[in-house]
py3Dmol code that shows the C-alpha trace and the ligand (Angstrom):
import py3Dmol

protein = """\
ATOM      1  CA  UNK A   1       0.000   0.000   0.000  1.00  0.00           C
ATOM      2  CA  UNK A   2       2.731   2.345   1.137  1.00  0.00           C
ATOM      3  CA  UNK A   3       4.793   1.404  -1.963  1.00  0.00           C
ATOM      4  CA  UNK A   4       1.940   2.029  -4.394  1.00  0.00           C
ATOM      5  CA  UNK A   5       1.322   5.451  -2.889  1.00  0.00           C
ATOM      6  CA  UNK A   6       4.932   6.420  -3.411  1.00  0.00           C
ATOM      7  CA  UNK A   7       5.061   5.267  -6.991  1.00  0.00           C
ATOM      8  CA  UNK A   8       1.798   7.063  -7.778  1.00  0.00           C
ATOM      9  CA  UNK A   9       3.246  10.251  -6.319  1.00  0.00           C
ATOM     10  CA  UNK A  10       6.351   9.817  -8.455  1.00  0.00           C
ATOM     11  CA  UNK A  11       4.277   9.300 -11.536  1.00  0.00           C
ATOM     12  CA  UNK A  12       2.273  12.427 -10.776  1.00  0.00           C
ATOM     13  CA  UNK A  13       5.488  14.389 -10.445  1.00  0.00           C
ATOM     14  CA  UNK A  14       6.481  13.819 -14.062  1.00  0.00           C
ATOM     15  CA  UNK A  15       2.979  14.383 -15.448  1.00  0.00           C
ATOM     16  CA  UNK A  16       2.839  17.842 -17.079  1.00  0.00           C
ATOM     17  CA  UNK A  17      -0.139  20.159 -17.002  1.00  0.00           C
ATOM     18  CA  UNK A  18      -1.153  21.614 -20.413  1.00  0.00           C
ATOM     19  CA  UNK A  19       0.433  24.916 -19.334  1.00  0.00           C
ATOM     20  CA  UNK A  20       3.753  23.223 -18.496  1.00  0.00           C
ATOM     21  CA  UNK A  21       3.668  21.388 -21.826  1.00  0.00           C
ATOM     22  CA  UNK A  22       3.322  24.680 -23.678  1.00  0.00           C
ATOM     23  CA  UNK A  23       6.115  26.313 -21.647  1.00  0.00           C
ATOM     24  CA  UNK A  24       8.518  23.401 -22.174  1.00  0.00           C
ATOM     25  CA  UNK A  25       7.716  23.249 -25.879  1.00  0.00           C
ATOM     26  CA  UNK A  26       8.440  26.971 -26.251  1.00  0.00           C
ATOM     27  CA  UNK A  27      11.701  26.691 -24.300  1.00  0.00           C
ATOM     28  CA  UNK A  28      12.671  23.749 -26.497  1.00  0.00           C
ATOM     29  CA  UNK A  29      11.908  25.687 -29.654  1.00  0.00           C
ATOM     30  CA  UNK A  30      13.974  28.661 -28.431  1.00  0.00           C
ATOM     31  CA  UNK A  31      16.933  26.395 -27.617  1.00  0.00           C
ATOM     32  CA  UNK A  32      16.624  24.711 -31.019  1.00  0.00           C
ATOM     33  CA  UNK A  33      16.467  28.098 -32.728  1.00  0.00           C
ATOM     34  CA  UNK A  34      19.517  29.350 -30.781  1.00  0.00           C
ATOM     35  CA  UNK A  35      21.482  26.249 -31.780  1.00  0.00           C
ATOM     36  CA  UNK A  36      20.327  26.563 -35.376  1.00  0.00           C
ATOM     37  CA  UNK A  37      21.372  30.228 -35.552  1.00  0.00           C
ATOM     38  CA  UNK A  38      24.754  29.693 -33.846  1.00  0.00           C
ATOM     39  CA  UNK A  39      25.598  26.658 -35.991  1.00  0.00           C
ATOM     40  CA  UNK A  40      24.454  28.533 -39.097  1.00  0.00           C
ATOM     41  CA  UNK A  41      26.597  31.586 -38.218  1.00  0.00           C
ATOM     42  CA  UNK A  42      29.568  29.357 -37.309  1.00  0.00           C
ATOM     43  CA  UNK A  43      29.881  27.982 -40.813  1.00  0.00           C
ATOM     44  CA  UNK A  44      29.452  31.398 -42.373  1.00  0.00           C
ATOM     45  CA  UNK A  45      25.905  30.826 -43.635  1.00  0.00           C
ATOM     46  CA  UNK A  46      23.658  32.603 -41.172  1.00  0.00           C
ATOM     47  CA  UNK A  47      20.060  31.586 -41.780  1.00  0.00           C
ATOM     48  CA  UNK A  48      17.729  34.044 -43.454  1.00  0.00           C
ATOM     49  CA  UNK A  49      14.606  35.229 -41.659  1.00  0.00           C
ATOM     50  CA  UNK A  50      12.587  32.953 -43.948  1.00  0.00           C
ATOM     51  CA  UNK A  51      14.631  29.941 -42.770  1.00  0.00           C
ATOM     52  CA  UNK A  52      14.237  30.940 -39.134  1.00  0.00           C
ATOM     53  CA  UNK A  53      10.483  31.340 -39.550  1.00  0.00           C
ATOM     54  CA  UNK A  54      10.381  27.926 -41.254  1.00  0.00           C
ATOM     55  CA  UNK A  55      12.523  26.362 -38.474  1.00  0.00           C
ATOM     56  CA  UNK A  56      10.120  27.393 -35.723  1.00  0.00           C
ATOM     57  CA  UNK A  57       7.071  26.629 -37.815  1.00  0.00           C
ATOM     58  CA  UNK A  58       5.779  30.196 -38.031  1.00  0.00           C
ATOM     59  CA  UNK A  59       4.278  31.796 -41.087  1.00  0.00           C
ATOM     60  CA  UNK A  60       6.313  34.533 -42.746  1.00  0.00           C
ATOM     61  CA  UNK A  61       5.124  38.079 -42.042  1.00  0.00           C
ATOM     62  CA  UNK A  62       2.477  39.173 -44.467  1.00  0.00           C
ATOM     63  CA  UNK A  63       3.859  41.160 -47.404  1.00  0.00           C
ATOM     64  CA  UNK A  64       2.174  44.562 -47.692  1.00  0.00           C
ATOM     65  CA  UNK A  65       0.644  43.594 -51.043  1.00  0.00           C
ATOM     66  CA  UNK A  66      -1.280  40.783 -49.372  1.00  0.00           C
ATOM     67  CA  UNK A  67      -2.769  42.881 -46.577  1.00  0.00           C
ATOM     68  CA  UNK A  68      -6.563  42.563 -46.553  1.00  0.00           C
ATOM     69  CA  UNK A  69      -8.410  45.410 -48.262  1.00  0.00           C
ATOM     70  CA  UNK A  70     -10.085  46.448 -44.991  1.00  0.00           C
ATOM     71  CA  UNK A  71      -6.698  47.024 -43.276  1.00  0.00           C
ATOM     72  CA  UNK A  72      -6.024  50.373 -41.599  1.00  0.00           C
ATOM     73  CA  UNK A  73      -2.876  51.549 -43.348  1.00  0.00           C
ATOM     74  CA  UNK A  74      -0.877  54.472 -44.653  1.00  0.00           C
ATOM     75  CA  UNK A  75       1.188  54.170 -47.842  1.00  0.00           C
ATOM     76  CA  UNK A  76       4.023  56.606 -48.518  1.00  0.00           C
ATOM     77  CA  UNK A  77       4.308  55.930 -52.226  1.00  0.00           C
ATOM     78  CA  UNK A  78       7.791  56.211 -53.704  1.00  0.00           C
ATOM     79  CA  UNK A  79       7.382  59.097 -56.152  1.00  0.00           C
ATOM     80  CA  UNK A  80      10.968  60.380 -55.964  1.00  0.00           C
ATOM     81  CA  UNK A  81      11.500  63.969 -54.776  1.00  0.00           C
ATOM     82  CA  UNK A  82       7.754  64.510 -54.363  1.00  0.00           C
ATOM     83  CA  UNK A  83       4.815  63.474 -52.181  1.00  0.00           C
ATOM     84  CA  UNK A  84       1.903  61.042 -52.506  1.00  0.00           C
ATOM     85  CA  UNK A  85       0.347  59.533 -49.370  1.00  0.00           C
ATOM     86  CA  UNK A  86      -2.446  56.967 -49.562  1.00  0.00           C
ATOM     87  CA  UNK A  87      -4.663  56.476 -46.509  1.00  0.00           C
ATOM     88  CA  UNK A  88      -6.634  53.229 -46.318  1.00  0.00           C
ATOM     89  CA  UNK A  89      -9.523  52.197 -44.071  1.00  0.00           C
ATOM     90  CA  UNK A  90     -12.369  49.700 -44.443  1.00  0.00           C
ATOM     91  CA  UNK A  91     -11.677  49.275 -48.159  1.00  0.00           C
ATOM     92  CA  UNK A  92     -11.868  53.042 -48.804  1.00  0.00           C
ATOM     93  CA  UNK A  93      -9.042  55.368 -49.770  1.00  0.00           C
ATOM     94  CA  UNK A  94      -7.903  58.976 -49.469  1.00  0.00           C
ATOM     95  CA  UNK A  95      -4.930  60.298 -51.441  1.00  0.00           C
ATOM     96  CA  UNK A  96      -3.012  63.257 -50.056  1.00  0.00           C
ATOM     97  CA  UNK A  97      -1.009  64.861 -52.895  1.00  0.00           C
ATOM     98  CA  UNK A  98      -0.180  63.194 -56.202  1.00  0.00           C
ATOM     99  CA  UNK A  99       3.562  63.320 -56.883  1.00  0.00           C
ATOM    100  CA  UNK A 100       5.240  65.330 -59.644  1.00  0.00           C
ATOM    101  CA  UNK A 101       4.675  64.975 -63.381  1.00  0.00           C
ATOM    102  CA  UNK A 102       7.560  62.492 -63.767  1.00  0.00           C
ATOM    103  CA  UNK A 103       6.029  60.073 -61.266  1.00  0.00           C
ATOM    104  CA  UNK A 104       2.680  59.674 -63.052  1.00  0.00           C
ATOM    105  CA  UNK A 105       3.349  56.119 -64.268  1.00  0.00           C
ATOM    106  CA  UNK A 106       4.711  54.964 -60.916  1.00  0.00           C
ATOM    107  CA  UNK A 107       1.823  56.484 -58.983  1.00  0.00           C
ATOM    108  CA  UNK A 108      -0.897  55.151 -61.290  1.00  0.00           C
ATOM    109  CA  UNK A 109       0.698  51.671 -61.308  1.00  0.00           C
ATOM    110  CA  UNK A 110       0.820  51.634 -57.490  1.00  0.00           C
ATOM    111  CA  UNK A 111      -2.866  52.564 -57.240  1.00  0.00           C
ATOM    112  CA  UNK A 112      -3.884  50.117 -59.968  1.00  0.00           C
ATOM    113  CA  UNK A 113      -1.964  47.205 -58.405  1.00  0.00           C
ATOM    114  CA  UNK A 114      -3.902  47.742 -55.187  1.00  0.00           C
ATOM    115  CA  UNK A 115      -7.250  48.023 -56.929  1.00  0.00           C
ATOM    116  CA  UNK A 116      -7.773  51.666 -55.975  1.00  0.00           C
ATOM    117  CA  UNK A 117     -10.501  52.660 -58.441  1.00  0.00           C
ATOM    118  CA  UNK A 118     -12.308  55.153 -56.230  1.00  0.00           C
ATOM    119  CA  UNK A 119     -11.041  57.866 -53.907  1.00  0.00           C
ATOM    120  CA  UNK A 120     -13.306  59.011 -51.115  1.00  0.00           C
ATOM    121  CA  UNK A 121     -11.141  62.110 -50.863  1.00  0.00           C
ATOM    122  CA  UNK A 122      -8.259  63.693 -52.765  1.00  0.00           C
ATOM    123  CA  UNK A 123      -6.290  66.329 -50.852  1.00  0.00           C
ATOM    124  CA  UNK A 124      -4.061  69.035 -52.300  1.00  0.00           C
ATOM    125  CA  UNK A 125      -1.745  70.086 -49.470  1.00  0.00           C
ATOM    126  CA  UNK A 126      -0.458  73.082 -51.445  1.00  0.00           C
ATOM    127  CA  UNK A 127      -0.055  73.964 -55.126  1.00  0.00           C
ATOM    128  CA  UNK A 128       3.623  73.114 -55.717  1.00  0.00           C
ATOM    129  CA  UNK A 129       4.498  70.893 -58.697  1.00  0.00           C
ATOM    130  CA  UNK A 130       5.965  68.064 -56.582  1.00  0.00           C
ATOM    131  CA  UNK A 131       2.533  67.634 -54.930  1.00  0.00           C
ATOM    132  CA  UNK A 132       0.104  68.235 -57.795  1.00  0.00           C
ATOM    133  CA  UNK A 133       2.147  67.058 -60.823  1.00  0.00           C
ATOM    134  CA  UNK A 134       0.103  63.909 -61.473  1.00  0.00           C
ATOM    135  CA  UNK A 135      -3.136  65.102 -59.880  1.00  0.00           C
ATOM    136  CA  UNK A 136      -4.878  65.716 -63.206  1.00  0.00           C
ATOM    137  CA  UNK A 137      -4.015  62.143 -64.278  1.00  0.00           C
ATOM    138  CA  UNK A 138      -5.474  60.768 -61.028  1.00  0.00           C
ATOM    139  CA  UNK A 139      -8.684  62.762 -61.579  1.00  0.00           C
ATOM    140  CA  UNK A 140      -8.956  61.526 -65.161  1.00  0.00           C
ATOM    141  CA  UNK A 141      -8.373  57.848 -64.381  1.00  0.00           C
ATOM    142  CA  UNK A 142      -9.844  57.359 -60.907  1.00  0.00           C
ATOM    143  CA  UNK A 143     -13.297  58.262 -59.634  1.00  0.00           C
ATOM    144  CA  UNK A 144     -12.870  61.008 -57.027  1.00  0.00           C
ATOM    145  CA  UNK A 145     -15.773  61.792 -54.704  1.00  0.00           C
ATOM    146  CA  UNK A 146     -14.447  64.909 -52.995  1.00  0.00           C
ATOM    147  CA  UNK A 147     -11.433  67.222 -53.311  1.00  0.00           C
ATOM    148  CA  UNK A 148      -9.985  69.178 -50.394  1.00  0.00           C
ATOM    149  CA  UNK A 149      -8.071  72.305 -51.401  1.00  0.00           C
ATOM    150  CA  UNK A 150      -5.818  74.596 -49.363  1.00  0.00           C
ATOM    151  CA  UNK A 151      -7.268  77.932 -48.248  1.00  0.00           C
ATOM    152  CA  UNK A 152      -6.145  80.084 -51.182  1.00  0.00           C
ATOM    153  CA  UNK A 153      -7.407  83.238 -49.431  1.00  0.00           C
ATOM    154  CA  UNK A 154      -4.226  83.069 -47.322  1.00  0.00           C
ATOM    155  CA  UNK A 155      -1.800  83.551 -50.255  1.00  0.00           C
ATOM    156  CA  UNK A 156      -1.627  85.099 -53.723  1.00  0.00           C
ATOM    157  CA  UNK A 157      -3.737  82.869 -56.011  1.00  0.00           C
ATOM    158  CA  UNK A 158      -1.522  80.407 -57.958  1.00  0.00           C
ATOM    159  CA  UNK A 159      -1.160  81.093 -61.667  1.00  0.00           C
ATOM    160  CA  UNK A 160       1.027  78.246 -62.963  1.00  0.00           C
ATOM    161  CA  UNK A 161      -0.202  76.317 -66.015  1.00  0.00           C
ATOM    162  CA  UNK A 162       0.094  73.074 -64.057  1.00  0.00           C
ATOM    163  CA  UNK A 163      -2.169  74.451 -61.326  1.00  0.00           C
ATOM    164  CA  UNK A 164      -4.718  75.601 -63.919  1.00  0.00           C
ATOM    165  CA  UNK A 165      -4.647  72.152 -65.528  1.00  0.00           C
ATOM    166  CA  UNK A 166      -5.352  70.515 -62.161  1.00  0.00           C
ATOM    167  CA  UNK A 167      -8.202  72.930 -61.388  1.00  0.00           C
ATOM    168  CA  UNK A 168      -9.716  72.180 -64.821  1.00  0.00           C
ATOM    169  CA  UNK A 169      -9.438  68.435 -64.139  1.00  0.00           C
ATOM    170  CA  UNK A 170     -11.128  68.900 -60.749  1.00  0.00           C
ATOM    171  CA  UNK A 171     -14.004  70.757 -62.389  1.00  0.00           C
ATOM    172  CA  UNK A 172     -14.333  68.141 -65.149  1.00  0.00           C
ATOM    173  CA  UNK A 173     -14.378  65.303 -62.605  1.00  0.00           C
ATOM    174  CA  UNK A 174     -17.534  66.605 -60.963  1.00  0.00           C
ATOM    175  CA  UNK A 175     -16.040  65.992 -57.500  1.00  0.00           C
ATOM    176  CA  UNK A 176     -17.354  68.003 -54.563  1.00  0.00           C
ATOM    177  CA  UNK A 177     -14.786  70.724 -53.823  1.00  0.00           C
ATOM    178  CA  UNK A 178     -14.131  71.910 -50.270  1.00  0.00           C
ATOM    179  CA  UNK A 179     -11.692  74.528 -48.974  1.00  0.00           C
ATOM    180  CA  UNK A 180      -9.801  73.356 -45.908  1.00  0.00           C
ATOM    181  CA  UNK A 181     -10.755  74.866 -42.543  1.00  0.00           C
ATOM    182  CA  UNK A 182      -9.835  73.749 -39.019  1.00  0.00           C
ATOM    183  CA  UNK A 183     -12.403  71.418 -37.442  1.00  0.00           C
ATOM    184  CA  UNK A 184     -13.500  69.670 -40.655  1.00  0.00           C
ATOM    185  CA  UNK A 185     -13.710  65.893 -40.583  1.00  0.00           C
ATOM    186  CA  UNK A 186     -14.030  63.532 -43.554  1.00  0.00           C
ATOM    187  CA  UNK A 187     -14.917  59.865 -43.228  1.00  0.00           C
ATOM    188  CA  UNK A 188     -12.688  57.288 -44.926  1.00  0.00           C
ATOM    189  CA  UNK A 189     -13.973  53.737 -44.345  1.00  0.00           C
ATOM    190  CA  UNK A 190     -14.259  53.276 -40.602  1.00  0.00           C
ATOM    191  CA  UNK A 191     -11.731  56.052 -40.001  1.00  0.00           C
ATOM    192  CA  UNK A 192     -11.626  59.810 -40.377  1.00  0.00           C
ATOM    193  CA  UNK A 193      -9.392  62.545 -41.676  1.00  0.00           C
ATOM    194  CA  UNK A 194      -9.512  65.699 -39.580  1.00  0.00           C
ATOM    195  CA  UNK A 195      -8.264  69.138 -40.517  1.00  0.00           C
ATOM    196  CA  UNK A 196      -6.417  70.385 -37.418  1.00  0.00           C
ATOM    197  CA  UNK A 197      -5.034  73.530 -39.087  1.00  0.00           C
ATOM    198  CA  UNK A 198      -5.344  74.986 -42.577  1.00  0.00           C
ATOM    199  CA  UNK A 199      -2.220  76.995 -43.295  1.00  0.00           C
ATOM    200  CA  UNK A 200      -1.190  80.526 -42.347  1.00  0.00           C
ATOM    201  CA  UNK A 201      -1.265  83.910 -44.157  1.00  0.00           C
ATOM    202  CA  UNK A 202       1.779  83.686 -46.407  1.00  0.00           C
ATOM    203  CA  UNK A 203       3.477  84.281 -49.721  1.00  0.00           C
ATOM    204  CA  UNK A 204       5.236  80.909 -49.331  1.00  0.00           C
ATOM    205  CA  UNK A 205       2.966  78.193 -50.717  1.00  0.00           C
ATOM    206  CA  UNK A 206       4.522  75.567 -48.412  1.00  0.00           C
ATOM    207  CA  UNK A 207       2.772  77.331 -45.535  1.00  0.00           C
ATOM    208  CA  UNK A 208      -0.665  76.776 -47.081  1.00  0.00           C
ATOM    209  CA  UNK A 209      -0.220  73.095 -46.132  1.00  0.00           C
ATOM    210  CA  UNK A 210      -2.884  71.762 -43.805  1.00  0.00           C
ATOM    211  CA  UNK A 211      -2.120  69.843 -40.624  1.00  0.00           C
ATOM    212  CA  UNK A 212      -4.167  66.645 -40.979  1.00  0.00           C
ATOM    213  CA  UNK A 213      -4.866  63.754 -38.608  1.00  0.00           C
ATOM    214  CA  UNK A 214      -5.939  60.372 -39.961  1.00  0.00           C
ATOM    215  CA  UNK A 215      -7.388  58.053 -37.356  1.00  0.00           C
ATOM    216  CA  UNK A 216      -8.553  54.526 -38.102  1.00  0.00           C
ATOM    217  CA  UNK A 217      -8.674  51.656 -35.628  1.00  0.00           C
ATOM    218  CA  UNK A 218      -5.270  51.364 -33.998  1.00  0.00           C
ATOM    219  CA  UNK A 219      -3.560  53.690 -36.496  1.00  0.00           C
ATOM    220  CA  UNK A 220      -3.013  57.443 -36.182  1.00  0.00           C
ATOM    221  CA  UNK A 221      -1.113  59.434 -38.819  1.00  0.00           C
ATOM    222  CA  UNK A 222      -0.184  63.107 -38.783  1.00  0.00           C
ATOM    223  CA  UNK A 223       0.525  64.914 -42.054  1.00  0.00           C
ATOM    224  CA  UNK A 224       1.617  68.509 -42.472  1.00  0.00           C
ATOM    225  CA  UNK A 225       2.604  68.609 -46.137  1.00  0.00           C
ATOM    226  CA  UNK A 226       5.503  70.980 -46.720  1.00  0.00           C
ATOM    227  CA  UNK A 227       4.426  73.224 -43.823  1.00  0.00           C
ATOM    228  CA  UNK A 228       7.377  75.113 -42.370  1.00  0.00           C
ATOM    229  CA  UNK A 229       8.030  76.521 -38.883  1.00  0.00           C
ATOM    230  CA  UNK A 230       5.146  79.081 -39.022  1.00  0.00           C
ATOM    231  CA  UNK A 231       2.648  76.251 -39.708  1.00  0.00           C
ATOM    232  CA  UNK A 232       4.043  74.118 -36.886  1.00  0.00           C
ATOM    233  CA  UNK A 233       4.148  77.094 -34.512  1.00  0.00           C
ATOM    234  CA  UNK A 234       0.558  78.123 -35.293  1.00  0.00           C
ATOM    235  CA  UNK A 235      -0.715  74.571 -34.770  1.00  0.00           C
ATOM    236  CA  UNK A 236       1.142  74.320 -31.447  1.00  0.00           C
ATOM    237  CA  UNK A 237      -0.222  77.699 -30.309  1.00  0.00           C
ATOM    238  CA  UNK A 238      -3.746  76.610 -31.240  1.00  0.00           C
ATOM    239  CA  UNK A 239      -3.180  73.491 -29.086  1.00  0.00           C
ATOM    240  CA  UNK A 240      -4.282  71.119 -31.843  1.00  0.00           C
ATOM    241  CA  UNK A 241      -1.199  68.907 -32.231  1.00  0.00           C
ATOM    242  CA  UNK A 242      -1.961  65.407 -30.915  1.00  0.00           C
ATOM    243  CA  UNK A 243       0.215  62.373 -30.279  1.00  0.00           C
ATOM    244  CA  UNK A 244       0.298  60.197 -33.412  1.00  0.00           C
ATOM    245  CA  UNK A 245       1.903  56.841 -34.274  1.00  0.00           C
ATOM    246  CA  UNK A 246       3.107  57.927 -37.682  1.00  0.00           C
ATOM    247  CA  UNK A 247       4.365  61.324 -38.858  1.00  0.00           C
ATOM    248  CA  UNK A 248       5.263  62.134 -42.434  1.00  0.00           C
ATOM    249  CA  UNK A 249       8.399  64.258 -42.095  1.00  0.00           C
ATOM    250  CA  UNK A 250       7.314  67.754 -43.084  1.00  0.00           C
ATOM    251  CA  UNK A 251       8.760  69.244 -46.291  1.00  0.00           C
ATOM    252  CA  UNK A 252      10.626  66.045 -47.279  1.00  0.00           C
ATOM    253  CA  UNK A 253      12.676  66.117 -44.049  1.00  0.00           C
ATOM    254  CA  UNK A 254      13.839  69.724 -44.445  1.00  0.00           C
ATOM    255  CA  UNK A 255      15.304  71.791 -41.619  1.00  0.00           C
ATOM    256  CA  UNK A 256      12.768  74.531 -42.526  1.00  0.00           C
ATOM    257  CA  UNK A 257      10.316  72.294 -40.652  1.00  0.00           C
ATOM    258  CA  UNK A 258      10.207  69.403 -38.138  1.00  0.00           C
ATOM    259  CA  UNK A 259      10.910  71.569 -35.094  1.00  0.00           C
ATOM    260  CA  UNK A 260      11.658  69.825 -31.802  1.00  0.00           C
ATOM    261  CA  UNK A 261       8.523  71.310 -30.175  1.00  0.00           C
ATOM    262  CA  UNK A 262       6.335  69.921 -32.960  1.00  0.00           C
ATOM    263  CA  UNK A 263       7.963  66.477 -32.794  1.00  0.00           C
ATOM    264  CA  UNK A 264       7.717  66.382 -28.998  1.00  0.00           C
ATOM    265  CA  UNK A 265       3.979  67.045 -29.236  1.00  0.00           C
ATOM    266  CA  UNK A 266       3.487  64.273 -31.826  1.00  0.00           C
ATOM    267  CA  UNK A 267       5.861  61.730 -30.208  1.00  0.00           C
ATOM    268  CA  UNK A 268       5.770  59.573 -33.363  1.00  0.00           C
ATOM    269  CA  UNK A 269       6.760  55.923 -33.343  1.00  0.00           C
ATOM    270  CA  UNK A 270       7.493  56.103 -37.066  1.00  0.00           C
ATOM    271  CA  UNK A 271       8.678  59.007 -39.199  1.00  0.00           C
ATOM    272  CA  UNK A 272       8.348  58.467 -42.950  1.00  0.00           C
ATOM    273  CA  UNK A 273      10.341  60.694 -45.277  1.00  0.00           C
ATOM    274  CA  UNK A 274       9.283  61.132 -48.894  1.00  0.00           C
ATOM    275  CA  UNK A 275      12.323  62.207 -50.908  1.00  0.00           C
ATOM    276  CA  UNK A 276      14.329  61.336 -54.013  1.00  0.00           C
ATOM    277  CA  UNK A 277      17.717  59.604 -53.964  1.00  0.00           C
ATOM    278  CA  UNK A 278      20.527  62.179 -54.226  1.00  0.00           C
ATOM    279  CA  UNK A 279      18.057  65.078 -54.500  1.00  0.00           C
ATOM    280  CA  UNK A 280      19.516  68.552 -55.051  1.00  0.00           C
ATOM    281  CA  UNK A 281      17.940  69.962 -51.855  1.00  0.00           C
ATOM    282  CA  UNK A 282      19.937  67.621 -49.622  1.00  0.00           C
ATOM    283  CA  UNK A 283      16.686  66.240 -48.126  1.00  0.00           C
ATOM    284  CA  UNK A 284      16.469  64.909 -45.544  1.00  0.00           C
ATOM    285  CA  UNK A 285      18.641  67.411 -43.677  1.00  0.00           C
ATOM    286  CA  UNK A 286      20.957  66.214 -40.902  1.00  0.00           C
ATOM    287  CA  UNK A 287      19.411  68.357 -38.123  1.00  0.00           C
ATOM    288  CA  UNK A 288      15.851  67.007 -38.388  1.00  0.00           C
ATOM    289  CA  UNK A 289      17.283  63.476 -38.742  1.00  0.00           C
ATOM    290  CA  UNK A 290      18.917  63.978 -35.342  1.00  0.00           C
ATOM    291  CA  UNK A 291      15.659  65.256 -33.894  1.00  0.00           C
ATOM    292  CA  UNK A 292      13.742  62.210 -35.212  1.00  0.00           C
ATOM    293  CA  UNK A 293      16.276  60.050 -33.403  1.00  0.00           C
ATOM    294  CA  UNK A 294      16.003  62.134 -30.235  1.00  0.00           C
ATOM    295  CA  UNK A 295      12.241  61.556 -30.030  1.00  0.00           C
ATOM    296  CA  UNK A 296      12.862  57.819 -30.498  1.00  0.00           C
ATOM    297  CA  UNK A 297      11.149  57.428 -33.865  1.00  0.00           C
ATOM    298  CA  UNK A 298      11.991  54.742 -36.397  1.00  0.00           C
ATOM    299  CA  UNK A 299      12.795  56.511 -39.666  1.00  0.00           C
ATOM    300  CA  UNK A 300      11.713  55.058 -43.005  1.00  0.00           C
ATOM    301  CA  UNK A 301      12.532  56.863 -46.252  1.00  0.00           C
ATOM    302  CA  UNK A 302      11.300  56.369 -49.775  1.00  0.00           C
ATOM    303  CA  UNK A 303      14.710  57.121 -51.350  1.00  0.00           C
ATOM    304  CA  UNK A 304      16.229  54.102 -49.565  1.00  0.00           C
ATOM    305  CA  UNK A 305      13.287  51.864 -48.714  1.00  0.00           C
ATOM    306  CA  UNK A 306      11.047  52.421 -51.729  1.00  0.00           C
ATOM    307  CA  UNK A 307       7.347  52.748 -50.998  1.00  0.00           C
ATOM    308  CA  UNK A 308       6.671  52.494 -47.260  1.00  0.00           C
ATOM    309  CA  UNK A 309       3.494  51.009 -45.769  1.00  0.00           C
ATOM    310  CA  UNK A 310       2.592  51.132 -42.095  1.00  0.00           C
ATOM    311  CA  UNK A 311      -0.415  49.015 -41.229  1.00  0.00           C
ATOM    312  CA  UNK A 312      -2.363  47.988 -38.149  1.00  0.00           C
ATOM    313  CA  UNK A 313      -2.107  44.191 -37.927  1.00  0.00           C
ATOM    314  CA  UNK A 314      -3.189  41.721 -35.249  1.00  0.00           C
ATOM    315  CA  UNK A 315       0.393  42.003 -33.942  1.00  0.00           C
ATOM    316  CA  UNK A 316       0.195  45.780 -33.676  1.00  0.00           C
ATOM    317  CA  UNK A 317       1.603  48.306 -36.111  1.00  0.00           C
ATOM    318  CA  UNK A 318       3.912  46.818 -38.721  1.00  0.00           C
ATOM    319  CA  UNK A 319       6.023  48.563 -41.352  1.00  0.00           C
ATOM    320  CA  UNK A 320       6.629  47.203 -44.843  1.00  0.00           C
ATOM    321  CA  UNK A 321       8.915  48.527 -47.534  1.00  0.00           C
ATOM    322  CA  UNK A 322       9.087  47.717 -51.216  1.00  0.00           C
ATOM    323  CA  UNK A 323      12.904  47.501 -51.514  1.00  0.00           C
ATOM    324  CA  UNK A 324      14.599  44.154 -50.844  1.00  0.00           C
ATOM    325  CA  UNK A 325      16.735  45.660 -48.054  1.00  0.00           C
ATOM    326  CA  UNK A 326      13.703  47.155 -46.378  1.00  0.00           C
ATOM    327  CA  UNK A 327      11.642  43.971 -46.643  1.00  0.00           C
ATOM    328  CA  UNK A 328      14.095  42.223 -44.335  1.00  0.00           C
ATOM    329  CA  UNK A 329      13.982  45.060 -41.816  1.00  0.00           C
ATOM    330  CA  UNK A 330      10.192  44.865 -41.767  1.00  0.00           C
ATOM    331  CA  UNK A 331      10.411  41.163 -40.888  1.00  0.00           C
TER     332      UNK A 331
END
"""
ligand_1 = """\
1
ZN
Zn 7.227 69.301 -51.630
"""
view = py3Dmol.view(width=600, height=400)
view.addModel(protein, "pdb")
view.setStyle({"model": 0}, {"cartoon": {"style": "trace"}})
view.addModel(ligand_1, "xyz")
view.setStyle({"model": 1}, {"stick": {}})
view.zoomTo()
view.show()
């Protein structure tokens, strides 16, 4: 009797609860992975992320192209030394700026590949060529429900031929046209785009740029076009600058913008810079790059990473880049 009791107790000791089984399995997998990595590195052939994922039986991270249509995401489309930002929510889209004239093919191909045939909203941050260059093409090829324009009462009215062409295309499209004003909110899928500020009185078109907040599910994105210090200062003084996960570096990462006060109010987790490789402006400038680092943001840039996508996934926010080098970083 006494013997049987003892042996039963012993047997119970080595029986694992489901929780213990899971813990031991995970520890085992980690040890196996560590061994696999160290052996792999030892012979000079470190395993790729794909191999590591395969070794531990996990699926590879989802490439941005395969994200479900109802994902909350922001796309900083690689349009060289220009700007085109696509906001996505619940299968609906908003495009903020439309690159320069040279990037028309790239921009249209990007939109077509993702099945963007309808824009809930098209925003013109300000009337410079690197933001409106392919806007007429977008209006001609994609159905646009509403267009948001800068407040042209705050600056001399633009007279360039490109601007006139865009305004003609807007009129021909039949889209509803709205002039930006603080407090406006536009729905995009299950999210919204809010106008926090709408430029300052200026003769510098950069400072017509709105300060916009896109909020959808777990994703918040702050955009301020090419707004310079006066735009940032005015928004801070009005007390409308919120914390946001993602910030598009203002004015392509120029030192005319991206002040420390502005960045400290936003506290972005990601800063995305839209600029062209070896551009003549020297964008992004060294000083704002230091400030992005100081606020602890991860910097992604279209000149090095290609198009950048930041999406809300079941594992939290995830960044994806179209260049091979960037793809690995995103993993
Ligand atoms: Zn610009």
